[in-house]
C-alpha positions in Angstrom: -65.9 25.6 10.8 -66.1 25.8 7.0 -64.1 29.1 7.2 -61.4 27.5 9.3 -61.1 24.6 6.9 -60.8 26.9 3.9 -58.2 29.0 5.8 -56.2 25.9 6.6 -56.3 24.9 2.9 -55.1 28.3 1.8 -52.3 28.2 4.4 -51.2 24.8 3.2 -51.3 25.9 -0.4 -49.1 28.9 0.2 -46.8 26.8 2.4 -46.2 24.2 -0.3 -46.0 26.9 -3.0 -43.4 28.9 -1.0 -41.4 25.7 -0.5 -41.6 25.0 -4.2 -40.4 28.5 -5.1 -37.6 28.2 -2.6 -36.4 25.0 -4.3 -36.7 26.5 -7.8 -34.7 29.5 -6.7 -31.9 27.4 -5.2 -31.9 25.2 -8.4 -31.4 28.1 -10.8 -27.6 27.6 -11.0 -27.5 23.9 -10.5 -27.4 21.1 -13.1 -30.7 20.0 -14.5 -32.8 17.2 -13.0 -36.3 15.9 -12.3 -38.8 18.5 -11.0 -38.9 18.3 -7.2 -42.0 18.3 -5.1 -42.2 20.7 -2.1 -40.9 19.3 1.1 -40.1 15.7 -0.2 -38.1 16.9 -3.2 -37.4 13.9 -5.5 -37.6 11.3 -2.8 -40.7 9.8 -4.5 -38.8 9.5 -7.8 -35.9 7.8 -5.9 -38.3 5.4 -4.1 -36.9 6.9 -0.9 -33.5 5.3 -1.5 -30.5 5.8 -3.8 -30.4 2.8 -6.1 -27.9 2.4 -9.0 -30.7 1.5 -11.4 -32.7 4.7 -10.6 -29.6 6.9 -11.0 -28.7 5.3 -14.3 -32.2 6.0 -15.7 -32.0 9.6 -14.6 -28.6 10.0 -16.2 -30.1 8.9 -19.6 -32.6 11.8 -19.2 -30.5 14.6 -17.8 -26.8 13.8 -18.7 -23.7 12.9 -16.7 -24.2 15.6 -14.1 -27.6 16.3 -12.7 -29.4 17.3 -9.6 -31.9 15.4 -7.4 -33.5 16.8 -4.2 -33.5 14.9 -0.9 -36.2 16.9 0.7 -35.1 20.5 0.3 -31.4 19.6 0.0 -29.9 19.3 -3.4 -27.6 16.4 -4.4 -25.4 16.7 -7.4 -25.0 13.2 -9.0 -21.9 12.5 -11.2 -22.4 9.7 -13.8 -19.6 7.9 -15.6 -15.8 7.9 -15.4 -15.1 11.2 -16.9 -17.6 13.2 -14.7 -16.4 11.4 -11.6 -12.7 11.8 -12.3 -13.2 15.5 -13.1 -14.6 15.9 -9.6 -12.8 13.7 -7.2 -9.4 13.6 -8.9 -9.1 17.0 -10.6 -10.7 18.7 -7.6 -9.4 16.3 -5.0 -8.7 18.8 -2.2 -11.9 20.7 -2.8 -14.0 17.5 -2.8 -12.5 16.1 0.5 -15.5 17.0 2.7 -18.0 14.4 3.7 -21.6 14.9 4.7 -22.5 12.6 7.6 -25.9 11.2 8.3 -27.3 11.7 11.8 -27.3 8.0 12.5 -23.7 7.5 11.5 -22.6 10.6 13.4 -24.4 9.6 16.6 -23.2 6.0 16.4 -19.6 7.1 16.0 -19.8 10.2 18.3 -18.4 12.2 15.3 -14.9 10.9 16.0 -12.4 8.8 14.2 -11.6 8.8 10.4 -14.7 7.8 8.6 -17.2 10.5 9.6 -14.8 13.3 10.6 -14.0 16.4 8.6 -11.6 19.3 8.5 -8.5 19.4 10.7 -9.5 16.4 12.9 -10.0 14.2 9.8 -6.7 15.2 8.3 -4.8 14.3 11.5 -6.6 11.0 12.0 -6.2 10.0 8.4 -2.5 10.9 8.3 -2.0 8.8 11.4 -3.8 5.9 9.8 -1.7 6.0 6.6 1.5 6.4 8.6 0.7 3.6 11.0 -0.1 1.1 8.2 3.2 1.9 6.6 5.1 1.5 9.9 3.3 -1.8 10.5 4.7 -3.2 7.2 1.9 -2.7 4.7 3.1 -4.1 1.4 6.0 -5.8 3.2 6.7 -9.3 4.5 5.5 -8.6 8.0 1.9 -7.8 7.0 1.8 -10.5 4.4 2.8 -13.2 7.0 -0.2 -12.2 9.0 -2.5 -12.6 6.0 -0.9 -15.9 5.0 -1.4 -17.3 8.4 -5.1 -16.5 8.4 -5.6 -17.7 4.9 -4.0 -21.0 5.7 -6.1 -21.3 8.8 -9.2 -20.8 6.7 -8.0 -23.6 4.4 -7.8 -25.9 7.4 -11.3 -24.9 8.6 -12.9 -25.4 5.2 -11.1 -28.7 4.6 -12.7 -30.0 7.9 -16.1 -29.6 6.3 -15.4 -32.8 4.3 -17.1 -31.6 1.1 -20.6 -31.2 2.7 -22.7 -28.2 1.6 -21.4 -25.3 3.7 -22.2 -21.7 4.2 -18.7 -20.2 4.2 -19.6 -16.6 5.2 -18.9 -16.8 8.9 -15.6 -18.7 8.3 -14.5 -16.0 5.9 -15.6 -13.1 8.2 -13.7 -14.5 11.2 -10.5 -15.1 9.2 -10.5 -11.6 7.7 -11.4 -10.1 11.1 -8.4 -11.8 12.6 -6.1 -10.0 10.1 -7.3 -6.6 11.1 -7.4 -7.7 14.8 -3.7 -8.4 14.7 -3.1 -5.0 13.2 -5.1 -2.9 15.7 -4.8 -5.1 18.9 -1.4 -6.7 18.2 -2.8 -10.3 18.5 -5.2 -12.7 16.9 -8.0 -14.7 18.5 -9.0 -18.3 18.3 -11.9 -18.7 16.0 -13.7 -20.6 18.8 -13.2 -17.8 21.3 -16.7 -16.7 22.4 -15.5 -13.2 23.1 -14.1 -12.8 19.6 -17.2 -14.4 18.1 -19.4 -11.8 19.9 -17.1 -9.0 18.8 -17.5 -10.1 15.1 -21.3 -10.6 15.5 -21.7 -7.2 17.1 -19.6 -5.5 14.5 -21.7 -7.2 11.7 -25.0 -6.1 13.3 -23.7 -2.5 13.6 -22.8 -2.5 9.9 -26.2 -3.9 9.0 -28.0 -1.3 11.2 -26.3 1.6 9.3 -27.8 0.4 6.0 -31.2 -0.6 7.4 -34.6 1.1 7.0 -34.5 1.9 10.7 -31.2 3.8 10.0 -32.9 5.7 7.2 -35.8 6.6 9.5 -33.3 7.8 12.1 -31.7 10.1 9.5 -35.1 11.5 8.5 -36.4 12.0 12.1 -33.3 12.0 14.4 -35.0 14.1 17.1 -37.8 11.5 17.3 -36.0 8.2 16.7 -33.5 9.0 19.5 -36.3 8.4 22.0 -38.3 5.7 20.3 -37.6 1.9 20.9 -36.6 -0.2 17.9 -33.8 -2.2 16.3 -31.9 1.1 15.8 -31.4 1.3 19.6 -29.5 -2.0 19.5 -26.9 -0.3 17.3 -26.0 2.0 20.2 -25.8 -1.0 22.6 -23.5 -2.8 20.1 -21.4 0.4 19.8 -20.9 0.4 23.6 -19.9 -3.2 23.6 -17.2 -2.5 21.0 -16.1 0.6 22.9 -15.8 -1.4 26.1 -13.8 -4.1 24.2 -11.4 -1.5 22.8 -11.1 0.3 26.2 -10.1 -3.0 27.8 -7.5 -3.6 25.1 -6.1 0.0 25.6 -5.9 -0.7 29.4 -3.9 -3.9 28.7 -1.6 -1.9 26.4 -1.1 0.8 29.0 -0.3 -1.7 31.7 2.3 -3.4 29.6 5.6 -1.9 28.8 5.5 -0.1 25.5 7.8 -1.8 22.9 10.6 0.3 21.4 9.0 -0.2 18.0 5.1 -0.1 18.4 3.7 -3.2 16.7 0.0 -2.3 16.5 -2.4 0.6 16.0 -3.1 1.1 19.8 0.6 1.3 20.7 1.2 3.7 17.8 -1.7 5.9 18.8 -0.8 6.0 22.5 2.7 7.1 21.5 1.1 9.8 19.3 -0.9 11.1 22.2 2.2 11.3 24.4 4.2 13.0 21.6 1.6 15.7 21.0 0.7 16.3 24.6 0.4 20.0 25.2 -0.1 20.8 21.5 -3.4 22.9 21.3 -3.8 21.9 17.6 -3.7 18.1 18.4 -6.8 16.0 18.0 -5.1 12.9 19.3 -7.0 11.8 22.3 -8.7 8.8 23.9 -12.1 9.3 22.3 -10.5 9.5 18.8 -8.3 6.5 19.6 -11.3 4.3 20.4 -13.2 5.3 17.3 -10.1 4.9 15.0 -9.7 1.4 16.3 -13.4 0.7 15.6 -13.1 2.3 12.2 -10.2 0.1 11.3 -11.8 -3.1 12.6 -15.2 -2.4 11.0 -14.0 -1.3 7.5 -11.1 -3.8 7.5 -13.5 -6.7 8.1 -16.5 -5.8 6.0 -15.0 -4.9 2.6 -12.6 -7.9 2.1 -14.9 -10.5 3.7 -17.8 -9.5 1.5 -15.7 -9.4 -1.6 -14.4 -12.9 -0.9 -17.9 -14.2 -0.4 -18.7 -12.8 -3.9 -15.5 -14.4 -5.2 -16.6 -17.9 -4.3 -20.1 -17.4 -5.4 -18.9 -16.2 -8.9 -16.6 -19.2 -9.1 -19.8 -21.3 -8.7 -21.6 -19.3 -11.3 -18.6 -19.5 -13.8 -17.0 -22.9 -13.4 -15.0 -22.5 -16.7 -13.3 -19.5 -15.1 -12.5 -21.5 -12.0 -11.0 -24.3 -14.1 -8.8 -21.8 -16.0 -7.5 -20.4 -12.7 -6.7 -24.0 -11.5 -4.7 -24.6 -14.6 -2.7 -21.4 -14.3 -2.0 -21.9 -10.6 -0.8 -25.5 -11.3 1.4 -24.3 -14.1 3.0 -21.3 -12.3 3.1 -22.0 -8.5 5.1 -24.4 -6.5 2.9 -26.5 -4.2 4.9 -25.7 -1.0 5.4 -22.0 -1.3 3.3 -19.4 0.5 1.3 -17.0 -1.6 2.5 -13.4 -1.8 0.9 -10.3 -3.2 3.7 -10.2 -5.8 2.6 -13.6 -7.2 -0.2 -11.8 -9.0 2.3 -10.6 -11.6 3.0 -14.2 -12.6 -0.7 -15.0 -12.7 -2.3 -12.7 -15.3 -5.5 -14.6 -15.7 -6.1 -15.0 -12.0 -5.2 -11.4 -11.4 -7.7 -10.4 -14.1 -10.4 -12.5 -12.4 -9.8 -10.9 -9.0 -10.1 -7.4 -10.6 -13.3 -8.5 -12.4 -14.8 -9.8 -9.2 -14.3 -6.4 -7.6 -15.8 -4.7 -10.6 -18.7 -7.0 -11.3 -19.4 -7.7 -7.6 -18.8 -4.1 -6.5 -19.8 -4.0 -2.9 -19.8 -0.2 -2.5 -22.9 0.4 -4.8 -22.9 4.1 -5.7 -20.2 4.9 -3.2 -20.3 7.6 -0.5 -21.3 11.2 -0.6 -18.8 14.0 -0.8 -19.1 17.7 0.1 -17.1 20.4 -1.5 -15.2 22.5 1.0 -14.8 25.3 -1.5 -16.7 26.8 -4.5 -15.9 24.7 -7.6 -17.0 24.5 -11.2 -18.0 21.1 -12.6 -18.8 20.8 -16.3 -19.6 24.5 -16.5 -21.8 24.6 -13.4 -20.9 26.7 -10.4 -21.2 24.5 -7.3 -21.3 26.5 -4.1 -19.3 25.4 -1.0 -20.9 22.7 1.2 -23.0 21.2 -1.6 -23.6 17.4 -1.3 -22.1 15.6 -4.3 -22.4 11.9 -5.2 -19.6 10.4 -7.5 -21.6 7.4 -8.6 -19.0 4.6 -8.5 -21.5 2.0 -9.9 -21.7 4.1 -13.1 -17.9 4.2 -13.3 -17.5 0.4 -13.0 -20.2 -0.1 -15.6 -19.3 2.7 -18.0 -19.8 1.3 -21.5 -17.1 3.6 -22.8 -14.5 1.7 -20.7 -16.0 -1.8 -20.3 -16.8 -4.0 -23.3 -19.5 -5.9 -21.5 -20.3 -3.7 -18.5 -23.1 -5.9 -17.0 -21.5 -9.3 -17.7 -18.8 -11.0 -15.7 -15.8 -10.9 -18.1 -12.2 -11.3 -17.0 -11.1 -10.2 -20.5 -11.8 -6.6 -19.3 -8.3 -6.9 -17.7 -6.5 -8.9 -20.4 -4.9 -7.8 -23.6 -5.0 -9.7 -26.8 -1.9 -11.7 -25.8 -3.4 -12.7 -22.4 -1.3 -10.3 -20.4 -2.9 -8.4 -17.5 -3.9 -4.8 -18.3 -5.2 -2.1 -16.0 -8.2 0.1 -16.7 -8.5 3.7 -15.6 -12.2 3.2 -14.8 -11.4 0.6 -12.2 -12.2 2.6 -9.0 -13.8 0.2 -6.5 -11.9 2.1 -3.7 -12.9 5.5 -5.0 -10.1 8.1 -5.6 -8.8 11.4 -4.5 -8.3 12.6 -0.9 -11.1 10.3 0.4 -9.8 7.2 -1.3 -10.2 4.1 0.9 -7.5 4.2 3.6 -7.1 0.5 3.6 -7.0 0.0 -0.2 -3.5 -1.6 -0.3 -4.3 -3.9 2.7 -7.6 -5.0 1.1 -5.8 -5.7 -2.3 -3.2 -7.8 -0.5 -5.8 -9.7 1.5 -8.0 -10.4 -1.4 -5.1 -11.7 -3.6 -3.6 -13.9 -0.9 -6.8 -15.3 0.4 -8.3 -16.0 -3.1 -5.2 -17.6 -4.6 -4.7 -19.7 -1.4 -8.2 -21.0 -1.5 -8.3 -21.7 -5.3 -5.0 -23.5 -5.0 -6.4 -25.8 -2.3 -10.0 -26.4 -3.4 -12.5 -26.8 -6.1 -15.8 -25.1 -5.3 -18.9 -26.9 -6.5 -22.6 -26.5 -6.3 -24.4 -28.8 -3.9 -26.2 -31.7 -5.5 -29.5 -30.7 -7.0 -28.7 -27.0 -7.2 -28.5 -25.8 -10.8 -28.7 -22.0 -10.6 -26.6 -19.4 -8.9 -28.2 -16.2 -7.7 -25.8 -13.4 -8.5 -28.2 -10.6 -7.5 -27.3 -8.5 -4.4 -28.9 -7.8 -1.1 -28.8 -4.0 -0.5 -27.4 -3.3 2.9 -24.6 -0.8 3.9 -22.6 -2.8 1.3 -24.1 -5.0 -1.4 -24.1 -8.5 0.0 -24.6 -11.8 -2.0 -27.7 -13.8 -1.2 -26.9 -16.6 1.3 -25.6 -19.7 -0.5 -23.9 -23.1 0.3 -21.0 -24.6 -1.5 -19.3 -28.0 -1.6 -15.6 -27.6 -0.9 -13.5 -30.4 -2.5 -9.8 -30.6 -1.8 -7.6 -30.8 -4.9 
């Protein structure tokens, strides 16, 4: 028995030592970083999650390009604007790959735009860009949809009569209706139980992807697929969304197609018909379903969360809110609808919107990339198919480009004369080939919703509340802590 125990210890020693040597051999040409442990790599150092604070501390020790190990897989981290730009802009094509977690891949069936790669991704993304342009992105048609939902939100919030209110669900439903009109061709009543369930299911699916159960699934996919738990609810919710989309597709197929398709589904069905018989085409029903889900999920989450941060920050900085009110009163006519172009006449308000996106960055460190070719970054040779993280948090807080990187400061976007100025390090939507597909739509929505709300209301803290919690709740995106606000009509 003693001999068996000793033999087992020797075996484990050589196993761990061989794993360690394997990592060290792979690391010889990679950027420096913390020494990894066998099997778990630097997961202990990272507290088994990738937090901005931890990555920032490592950058101070190892520089603006360094390596951490997720188990036995290296991850190259890029810190600060220059390092990130050099990778995702200067090597845009080479950096267009995306590693996909097992949970994300299984939830999406590997289809659509968000998780796909290669030829399929290029075709699906090209379709998305083309369709948004055809549907009037940046034009009056799209703006009228946003204006309608923004005004509807004003009416809903006005009905709260100034009592302390959690605005999150109202905002989510209004933003969801914008993207619903884009993908389905129609909006829903906010009281429609089917729409309410769709929004709730969508929100739960998003939360699941960023949960500890999701991380466990990624670590042990072969096991978690068969174990019960909250992660299994994500697959039920996915099926609900798929069934909802299938039903919308059937309705579109039963109706006569318009000469000019007016939503994503009609455009995609036309693309399937157009490419029928083309062996290189990836336009099919499975991709259509996931593309619609991708549009709806991403189109709801980013803008809705940013608007929740916007109102919270107006509570935290009442002087800023007051300055916006003065500018809006001075510049805008009371009866005119807000347009995206109005931002040019409202430099201070435009600066505040940009600072909300910078300070209340919802994307945290951003998403992983994978180089599809061998590249050289800062003198280091990075072999094809290496996981790379362009840390967006470090870009939006880079002290070389932001005067007060960790303070809310609209002056970051104003020159000495009070005119709006841009900043090259403002990359909340990332950049390069994987830049957010809906960036222009999100910008338009955020501008129109925010200005419409600030023109109609003053947002005040409930009686007895004296502090505002501006720390985030880490989920798939960075969420504000739940809060209530008193909405007073001007």
